[in-house]
C-alpha positions as CSV (number, residue, x, y, z in Angstrom):
1,X,122.1,106.5,92.7
2,X,123.1,110.2,92.2
3,X,122.6,112.8,94.6
4,X,123.1,116.5,94.4
5,X,122.2,119.2,97.1
6,X,122.4,122.6,98.4
7,X,122.2,123.0,102.3
8,X,121.3,125.8,104.8
9,X,122.5,125.3,108.5
10,X,121.0,126.2,112.3
11,X,123.4,125.8,115.0
12,X,125.7,123.0,112.7
13,X,122.8,121.6,111.9
14,X,120.8,120.9,108.3
15,X,117.9,122.9,108.6
16,X,116.7,123.2,104.8
17,X,117.8,121.1,101.7
18,X,117.4,121.6,97.9
19,X,117.9,117.6,96.8
20,X,118.6,115.9,93.6
21,X,118.9,112.4,93.1
22,X,118.4,109.6,90.2
23,X,115.5,107.4,90.0
24,X,117.7,104.2,90.1
25,X,116.5,102.5,93.5
26,X,114.1,100.3,94.3
27,X,114.1,101.1,98.4
28,X,116.2,103.6,100.9
29,X,115.9,104.6,104.4
30,X,114.4,108.3,105.2
31,X,117.1,110.6,104.6
32,X,116.5,112.5,108.3
33,X,117.3,111.4,111.5
34,X,115.1,109.1,113.9
35,X,114.6,112.1,115.8
36,X,114.0,114.3,113.8
37,X,110.6,115.5,111.6
38,X,110.6,116.1,108.0
39,X,108.4,119.0,105.4
40,X,109.3,118.1,101.9
41,X,108.1,119.6,98.6
42,X,108.8,117.8,95.7
43,X,109.4,120.4,92.6
44,X,110.2,117.3,90.2
45,X,109.5,113.7,89.9
46,X,107.5,111.3,92.1
47,X,108.4,108.5,95.1
48,X,106.9,106.3,97.3
49,X,107.0,107.2,101.0
50,X,106.6,104.1,103.0
51,X,105.7,104.2,106.6
52,X,105.3,100.8,108.4
53,X,101.5,100.6,108.0
54,X,100.7,102.6,104.7
55,X,102.5,104.0,101.5
56,X,101.8,107.2,100.2
57,X,103.0,108.0,96.4
58,X,103.9,111.9,96.2
59,X,104.7,113.9,93.1
60,X,105.5,117.2,91.6
61,X,103.9,120.2,93.6
62,X,102.9,117.6,96.6
63,X,104.3,118.3,100.2
64,X,105.3,115.8,102.6
65,X,104.9,116.4,106.6
66,X,106.6,113.5,108.6
67,X,106.5,113.2,112.4
68,X,109.2,111.6,113.5
69,X,109.8,107.4,113.3
70,X,111.0,104.5,110.9
71,X,110.5,105.0,106.9
72,X,111.4,103.9,103.7
73,X,111.6,106.0,100.0
74,X,110.8,103.9,97.5
75,X,110.8,104.4,93.5
76,X,107.1,105.0,92.4
77,X,104.8,102.9,90.6
78,X,105.5,102.1,86.7
79,X,102.7,104.4,85.8
80,X,103.8,107.6,88.0
81,X,107.6,107.1,86.9
82,X,107.9,109.5,83.9
83,X,111.4,111.1,85.0
84,X,115.0,110.0,85.6
85,X,115.6,112.7,88.4
86,X,113.2,113.5,91.9
87,X,114.2,117.1,93.1
88,X,113.0,118.5,96.2
89,X,113.1,121.4,99.1
90,X,113.3,119.8,102.4
91,X,113.2,121.3,105.9
92,X,114.7,119.2,108.7
93,X,113.3,119.8,112.3
94,X,115.9,118.8,115.0
95,X,114.1,118.8,118.3
96,X,116.7,120.4,120.0
97,X,116.5,123.6,117.5
98,X,112.8,123.5,117.7
99,X,112.7,123.5,121.8
100,X,114.8,126.3,121.5
101,X,113.0,128.4,118.8
102,X,109.7,128.0,120.6
103,X,111.0,127.6,124.0
104,X,108.7,124.3,124.6
105,X,108.6,121.6,126.7
106,X,108.3,118.8,123.6
107,X,107.4,116.1,125.9
108,X,104.3,117.9,126.8
109,X,101.4,118.0,123.9
110,X,98.1,117.7,123.7
111,X,97.7,118.6,120.2
112,X,96.6,114.7,118.9
113,X,98.2,114.3,115.3
114,X,96.6,111.1,114.4
115,X,98.9,110.6,111.4
116,X,102.7,109.4,110.7
117,X,103.1,111.2,107.3
118,X,100.3,113.2,105.5
119,X,99.8,115.3,102.4
120,X,100.2,119.0,103.6
121,X,97.9,121.8,102.1
122,X,100.0,124.2,99.8
123,X,98.1,126.5,100.2
124,X,99.3,130.3,98.4
125,X,101.6,130.8,101.6
126,X,103.6,128.2,101.8
127,X,103.6,128.3,98.1
128,X,105.7,131.5,98.3
129,X,107.7,130.7,101.1
130,X,108.9,127.8,99.6
131,X,109.8,129.8,96.6
132,X,111.8,132.5,99.4
133,X,113.7,129.2,100.5
134,X,115.1,128.6,97.2
135,X,116.3,131.9,96.0
136,X,118.1,131.2,99.7
137,X,119.3,127.8,98.6
138,X,120.9,129.0,95.0
139,X,122.2,132.5,97.1
140,X,123.7,131.2,100.6
141,X,125.7,134.2,101.6
142,X,122.3,135.7,102.3
143,X,121.4,133.3,104.9
144,X,122.8,134.1,108.3
145,X,122.0,132.1,110.7
146,X,119.4,134.6,112.0
147,X,117.5,134.2,109.1
148,X,117.6,130.7,108.5
149,X,116.5,130.5,112.6
150,X,113.2,133.0,111.3
151,X,112.7,130.9,108.7
152,X,112.6,127.9,110.3
153,X,110.3,128.9,112.7
154,X,108.1,131.2,109.9
155,X,107.6,127.5,108.3
156,X,106.7,126.0,111.3
157,X,104.0,128.5,112.1
158,X,102.2,128.0,108.5
159,X,102.2,124.0,109.3
160,X,100.7,124.5,112.6
161,X,98.0,126.7,110.7
162,X,97.1,124.3,108.0
163,X,96.7,121.5,110.3
164,X,94.5,123.7,112.8
165,X,96.5,123.3,116.1
166,X,95.2,124.9,118.7
167,X,98.7,126.9,119.2
168,X,101.8,126.7,117.5
169,X,103.9,125.1,120.4
170,X,101.1,122.2,120.9
171,X,101.9,121.5,116.7
172,X,106.0,121.5,117.3
173,X,105.9,119.2,120.2
174,X,103.2,117.0,118.3
175,X,106.0,116.2,115.6
176,X,108.7,114.3,118.2
177,X,105.7,112.0,120.0
178,X,106.1,108.9,117.8
179,X,103.3,107.2,116.5
180,X,102.0,104.4,117.6
181,X,101.7,101.1,115.9
182,X,100.3,98.0,116.7
183,X,103.1,95.3,116.0
184,X,100.7,92.6,114.2
185,X,99.2,95.5,111.9
186,X,102.5,96.2,110.9
187,X,102.9,92.5,109.8
188,X,99.4,92.2,108.3
189,X,100.3,95.5,106.2
190,X,103.2,94.4,104.9
191,X,102.5,90.7,104.5
192,X,102.9,90.6,100.6
193,X,105.4,93.0,100.0
194,X,109.0,92.1,99.0
195,X,110.3,93.6,102.2
196,X,113.6,91.8,103.5
197,X,113.2,90.7,107.2
198,X,115.6,93.5,108.9
199,X,113.4,96.2,106.6
200,X,110.6,94.8,108.3
201,X,112.1,94.5,111.6
202,X,112.8,98.9,110.9
203,X,109.8,99.5,110.3
204,X,108.5,97.5,114.0
205,X,110.9,99.9,115.7
206,X,113.1,96.6,116.8
207,X,116.6,94.9,116.0
208,X,116.2,92.1,113.6
209,X,116.4,89.7,116.8
210,X,113.9,91.3,118.9
211,X,111.3,91.5,115.9
212,X,111.8,88.0,115.3
213,X,111.2,87.3,119.2
214,X,108.3,89.5,118.9
215,X,106.9,87.9,115.9
216,X,107.4,84.0,117.6
217,X,105.2,85.3,120.7
218,X,102.8,86.8,118.4
219,X,102.4,83.7,115.7
220,X,103.9,81.2,117.1
221,X,105.9,81.0,114.2
222,X,109.4,82.5,112.5
223,X,108.8,85.3,110.5
224,X,110.4,83.6,107.3
225,X,108.0,80.7,107.4
226,X,104.6,82.7,108.0
227,X,105.0,85.4,105.7
228,X,105.9,82.5,103.2
229,X,103.1,80.3,103.6
230,X,100.8,83.7,103.7
231,X,102.3,84.9,100.2
232,X,102.0,81.4,98.5
233,X,98.3,80.8,99.8
234,X,97.4,84.5,97.8
235,X,99.3,82.7,95.1
236,X,97.0,79.9,94.8
237,X,94.3,81.7,95.2
238,X,95.6,84.8,92.3
239,X,96.1,81.3,90.2
240,X,92.7,80.7,89.7
241,X,92.0,84.1,87.8
242,X,93.3,82.6,84.6
243,X,93.1,86.4,83.4
244,X,95.9,87.5,85.6
245,X,99.4,86.8,84.2
246,X,101.8,84.8,86.6
247,X,104.7,87.3,86.7
248,X,102.3,90.1,87.6
249,X,100.9,87.3,90.6
250,X,104.5,87.1,92.0
251,X,104.3,90.8,92.3
252,X,101.0,91.4,93.7
253,X,102.4,88.6,96.3
254,X,105.7,90.2,96.9
255,X,108.2,88.2,95.4
256,X,111.0,89.8,94.2
257,X,111.7,87.6,90.6
258,X,109.5,86.0,88.8
259,X,112.3,82.5,89.5
260,X,112.3,83.2,93.3
261,X,108.3,82.8,92.8
262,X,108.4,79.6,91.2
263,X,110.9,78.0,93.3
264,X,109.1,78.8,96.3
265,X,105.7,77.9,94.7
266,X,107.5,74.3,93.7
267,X,109.3,73.6,97.0
268,X,105.4,74.0,98.8
269,X,103.1,72.1,96.3
270,X,105.2,70.1,93.8
271,X,104.6,72.1,90.6
272,X,105.6,75.2,89.4
273,X,102.6,77.9,88.9
274,X,102.1,77.5,85.7
275,X,101.4,73.8,86.3
276,X,99.2,74.4,88.8
277,X,97.5,76.8,86.8
278,X,96.9,73.8,84.3
279,X,96.1,71.0,87.0
280,X,92.9,73.0,88.1
281,X,91.9,73.9,84.7
282,X,91.8,70.4,84.1
283,X,90.1,69.1,87.2
284,X,87.3,71.9,86.6
285,X,86.8,70.5,83.1
286,X,86.2,66.9,84.4
287,X,83.9,67.8,86.6
């Protein structure tokens, strides 16, 4: 994966960025810090953004607002993958910088945003704003620190209006209040993915060791065994659908490759998926 970028900083930290990256990746960690919030406008291509409980696809001319948290960027679905590169203009909201911009206590927020990541309405005002940032990124000599500061403040005001916040102070404070997830919900929402245990632990905001302990406490079983069993149970159900290709079943159940699926299935049931499907067909015909 090749990444090219231009950036503007405020008080030594990245404030705005123009990013170009190739699409030869499957999943990478988000590219903003754990305590930062992020606004991103996609100017080319598409990608998927995985939160602990959902996956949102972003395409050209769409914008994302993400609260602080743990997320992954993933390749787009096959039907969306029409470009070899992704390009975007981003803004990064560091809590210390935002606190200074608005003189606000970030620990106090009465504006509840019931989301972790959303698509932002790109109204004319925000469109015009993006054009101005694009110009400054291409002409950094024009963008002194005072101008960058004002642009950060302007964007946050525009976003607060877009989200119908009662005040900009309440809006910016809410960006740094992490969304609360239920541990079991995160597990169930990601059962049939190809996430590694390390990646699943990150979505649960845990170290791997803590994740394994917490998982066993909830399910009385190791995560590897529980998840594998659930994937294979779903595979058995899908094999009853004779029109569905085995490769598609492997993908839908979250196996990385067809050989991995075949190996796991045969270990559990003593037959390959194809053999299992044929045996079920023979049973149906003999009734």
